[in-house]
N, C-alpha and C positions, 0 to 999 in steps of 0.2 A: 315151455322152458323145461329142459331135462332136470330130473330130480337131483342129479349130482351137482347141478349149478345152483339149486335153491336151498338145499339142506346139507349140513355137515354130518356125515355118518360117524358112528362110534369107532373110528379107527384107532390104532394103537397110540397115535400122537394125542388124540383127544382124551383117551382114557388116562394116559400118563399125566396130562395137564390137570385133569380132575383129581387124580390121586395126590399130586403135588399140592394142590389147593387144600384138599382135606387135611393133609399133614400140617400145613401152615396154620390152618384154623385151630386144629387140636393143640398145636404148640402154643398158640396165643392164649388159649383158654386154660391150659393145664400145665404149662411149664413151671418149674423144671420137670422133665419127664424123660424116661428112657426109651430106647428104640423098641424094647419088648412091650412096654406099656402102650406105646403108640400102635403097635401091631394089634394088641388086644382091643383098643378103642376103635380103630378104623376097620378092623376085620381083614386087613391086608396081611399077606404072609410076611414073615420076618425078613426074608430075602429082599422082597420088593421094598419094604420100609427102609431097610439098610441102604439099598441102592439110591432111593429117592432122597433120603437124608444126606447121603454123600454128595449128591448134586447140589442140594440146598446149602451145604457147608461150602462147597466149591464156589458157589455164587454169593457167598458171604451173607446169606439170609439167616443162617442157623449156626450156632456155636455150641461146642462142648464146654460144660462148666464144671466138670469134676465128677467124681464117683458118688453114688448115693450113700447115705449114712449106713454104718455097719448094722446088720440085722434087719435091714429093710428089703433086701433082695429075696427072691423066692427060694434060692438055694443057699444054704448056710455057707458063709465064707465067700460067696460070689456077689460082687457089687457091680451094678451096671453104670455105664457112663450116662450122665444126665445132659439133656439138651434144652436150650432156650432159643428164642429168636435173638439175633445178634443186634444189640443196640447200635452198633457201628455199621449196619448195612447201608445206611445212607441217611439223609435228612429230608424233612418235609417242611414246607413253609405254608402258613395259613393266615388269612387276613379277613377281618370283618370291617366293612365300610358301613358304619352306622349313620344315623341322621346327624348326630353331633359328636361323633368320635370315630377314630380309626384304631383298631387293635391288630397287631401283627405278632405272630410267634414263629419260632423255628424249633422243631423237635428232632430228636434222634429217632431211631426205629423202635425204641422201647414201648411207647414213646414218652419221653420226658422233655419238658420245655427247657431248652438250653439258651434261649434268648427271647426277649419280648419287648414290645414297645406299645404304650397306650398314649394317645394324644386326643384331647378335646379339639373339635373343629367347629367353625361357624358355618352353618349351612349356606349362609349368604356369600361364602367364598366363591361359590359356583362350581359347576361340574369339572371344568378344566383344572382348577387349582386343587380340588380334592383328590382327583386322580393322580395329579403330579405328586402330592404328598404321599399317597398310598404307594406309588412306584418307588419313591425315595426310601420308604421304610422297608419295602420288599427287597430292594437292593441290599440294604443293610443286613436284613435277615439272611439272605443268601450268602453274603460275605462271611457272616458268623458261622453259618453252616459249613462252609468250605474249610473252616479252621478245624473241623472235626472229621469231615469225610469228603471225598471227591465225588460222591454219588448223590446227585440232586434228584430225588425221587418224584417230586411233584409239588404243585402249588395250587391252593384252593382259595377262592374268594367268596365270601358270604355277603349278600346284600339284602336290604329290606324291600323286596318287590318281586314282581313276576319275572322269572327267568326262562327263556327258551332253552330247553335242555339240549337240543341238538346244536344250536349255534353258539350258546353261551351269551347271547345278547340279553341285557337287562331291558325288558320290554316296557315296564311301568313300575316306578317307585314313587307313590304319591307323596310320602313324607319327605322324600329327597327332592321331588319335583323333576325327576329324570325320566326320559322316555327314549326307547330305541338306542341304548348305549351299547356299543360293541365291546364289552369288557373283555371277553375271552380273546378276541382278535388283538386287542391292545396288549394284553399280557402275553399272548403266544408269540407276538412279534418281539417281545422284550426278553423272554426267558426261554431256555432250551428245554426245560422239563415239561411234562404233561401239565395242562392247566384245566381246572374245573371251576365253573361258576354256578352258584346255586343260591336259593333263598336262605336267608340267615336262620329262620326258625326250623326249616327242614334239616339244615346242617346241625343245628343245636340238638334236635331230636336224635340224630344219628350219633352225635358226640356223647350224649348221655346214655344211649344204648350200648355203645362200644366201651366207653371208659368211665361212665358216671353212675347216676342213681338208677338207670334203667337196664343195667346189665342183668342178664338172665331173664329178661322180659321180652316177649316177642310181639305183643300188642300194646303199643304205647301211644298216648296222646301227649304232645308237648305244647304248652302254651307259654308264649313270651310276651310280656307286657312292659313296654317302655314308652318311648315317644308315641309309638303306635302299638298295635296288638297283632301278633301273628301266631301261627301254629304249624306243627309238623306231625306226621303220622308215621309210626313204625308198624308195619303189618307183616307178619310172618318173618320177622327178623330183619326186614329191609324197608327202606323208605317207600311210602306209597305216594305216587305223584298224580294219580287220576288220569283221565283220558287225554288231556292236553298238557299235563305236567304242572298244573297250578293248584293242586289240592292243598288244603291247609290254610286258605285265606279266611280263617274264622273271624278275624277282626272286622270283616265287612259283611257279616250276617246282620240283617236288619232286626234290631231289638225294639226300637221305638219309632214306628213310622212317623215321618214328619219331625223327628227330633233334631238334635244338634247337627250342623253341617259337618260332614266328614271330608278329609283330604282327598278321598277317592271320587268325590262328586255326589255321593248319595247322602241321605240324611238318616240319623238314628242308628248308625252302625254300632256294633258292640264296642269297637275301638273308641267311640265318642264317650262311652261310659266307663271303660276300663283302660286307662293309660295314665302316664304322668300328666299329660295335658288335662285330662278330666279331673285328676286330683287337684291340680293347681287352680283350675278354673273354679271348682267348687269352693276352695279356700278363699280365693279373691272375691268371689261373689258374696260370700258370707261376711267377709270383713268390710266390703263396701256397704253392707247394711248396718254396720256399726258393731259387729261382733268383736270382742276383745280376744286376743290370742298371743301366746308366747312367740308365735311365729313372727309377729311384728317386731319383737325385740331382737330375735335371732338374726333377722334380715335387715335390721336398722331401718325398718319401715319401707324397704324396697322389696316388694313381693316378687319382682322380676328375678330376684336372686334365689327364689325357692328351688330346692332340690329334694329328691326323695329322702336322702339321708337327713336333711334338715327337718322334714316332716316326721320322720321316725324319732329323731332326737326330741322333738316337742312331745310326741306321743309317749315317749319314755318318761317325760316329766308330767304325764297325765294332763296335758293340755286338751281341754274338751273339744276344740275345733279340729285339732289334728286327729284325735281319736274318732270323732264322728265322721270325718272325711274318709278315713281309712275304712271305717265300718261300711260306709256307703259303697265304696269301691269293692269291698269284699262281697257284699250282697249281689252286686251285678256280676262279679267274677264267678261266684258260686252258681248263680242262675244259669249263666252261659255254659259253664262246665257241666252242669247237671244235664242240660239238653244234649251236649256232645257225648256224655257218658251213655245216655239212653240211646243215642243214634249209632255210636261206634263200639260200645261194649269193650273198652280197653281194660287191660290188667292193671295199668298204672297211668296216672296223670302226673306229669312233671311240670312244675311251674318255675319259669325262669324270667330273665329280663330284670331291669332295674327295680321294678316294683316288688320283686321277690325279696329285696332287702327288708321289706315290711312283712315278711312271712309270718312272724309271730302274731301279728295282728290280723292278717288276712286269712290264713289257713283255717283257724277255728270257725270263722264265718262261712268259708267255703264248705267245710265239713257239715256245718249246720244246714246250708242250702242243699247239699247233696242228700242228706238224710230226709229232707223235706220233699225234694222234687224228683230225685232219681228213682227209677223203678227199683224195688227192693232187691231183685235178683242181680241187676246190673251194679247196684251200689255195693253189694256184698263182695263182688268180684274185683272192685277197684279201690286201690290206695291212691292217695294224693301226697306228693312229696316235693320238696324244693330241689331244684337242679343242683347237683353236687359241684359242678364246675362254675356255677354262677355266671359272671360276665364272660367267662372263657368257654361257655358251652358251644357257641357257634364256631370259634376257631378250633376247638378240639374236634368238632364235627367235621371241619375241613380236613383235619389230619385223618379222621376216621374214613372220610371219602377216598382219599388217596390210598390209605391203608387197605381198604376194602378192595380196591381195584388190584392192588399188588397181591393180596392174599388169594384173589380169584384166579389170577393168571401169573404166578411168579416167574414162569418160564419166558413170558413175553415182555418182561420189564427191560427197557433199554437203559443201560447204565449211562448216566450223563456225567462224563468225566470233565466236561468243560462248561464254563458259564461266562457269558459275555455281559459285562455290566453295560447296560444300554445307554451310552452317553447321549444318543439321539432319541431315546424312547419317549421322552417328554414331548418333543416336537411331533413324534409319531402319534402320540395320544391326542394331541391337539388337532392334528390333521384329520384323524379318524372322526373325532367328534364334530369338527367343523363341517366335514363331509356330510354327516348325518343331518346336521342342522340345515345346511344348504339344501339338501334334498327335501326336507320337510317344508321349507318355505317356498319351494317352486310353485 
């Protein structure tokens, strides 16, 4: 195969695309900033910067926001025009389909959330019904976005399972009970904008790196503990996927051979020790032995009503069982994180998911375990913090994923001036899922 067919050489078009991307990245990180300051930071000459900025303004990605304050310019009496990314460049929609909830947000290009919807769902609804609900909320989000801009920049879906990065198929989500679900195909048939589908913890890691607690860190470990336990890795400032795209499935590391049954089919996974399931299981087990607890009063004796906020409420009242149960989770969490810190040597560990609500009780124990188990040199290099975006870490990561693609190639972004609300999309979703199920049962 001729080299020209295999590789793209550094022609003028490629250099221009790289320079546009560099300017967009510096604007995101340093705005408001002048053209002259951009030239200094990027090393590009002022004429090039001025020309590229003009293109980005014409494409409505960048805006002028006024002159810098008096006395801040290099020459007395001369004030430069300041630039920022334009919040009205377009809107992004991001969705997380969790085990027992759906969250959808719509943001502008700043990005700030301009619309959101959270809804608890029953996993027993089944795959068809859950995807129908998600499509309904996504339609609403796009409708709200169109009230602010005609430019639909992209849509991201986060799911708790293994995602084929090329096809966007959800291959396996043990806690949802889904396999081989063509999520990207369903969404792409329904919406005109680019669609990405990814693992929820990986997106959360990217969201915290772009917009949250992990900004300015290039080596980040993200741990999400909820119904299950997942993780994401930021390496060199970008997501690390591994050889086949499935890196970060830390919840399925074997911690206790022959231990509790995990939803993945294995036994003794880390997830069976650190999750809300593990927390509730321990509480129910102790109460079945006759332990008294404020948790019985709060739930009116129905322990199936337990939630993490309820356990934290009882812990705040110094309920011994709630405190002991959280402490047990904290030790297992800290033990696992210590091993990962030794193996990955991150700068920062970010802890998210529903269990992060109990951070005041869990983090001190995690720190204790790290001090005990992590190699001193790794431990000294690593801080542990709670995710800044909390439950929104994944959906903000979806925004970051679209954002990242735009910043990388702003010149290749297709403006989506139209949106077709897919009246028949729900039938399409059912058709695609039925097709997969039919093929599996042949």
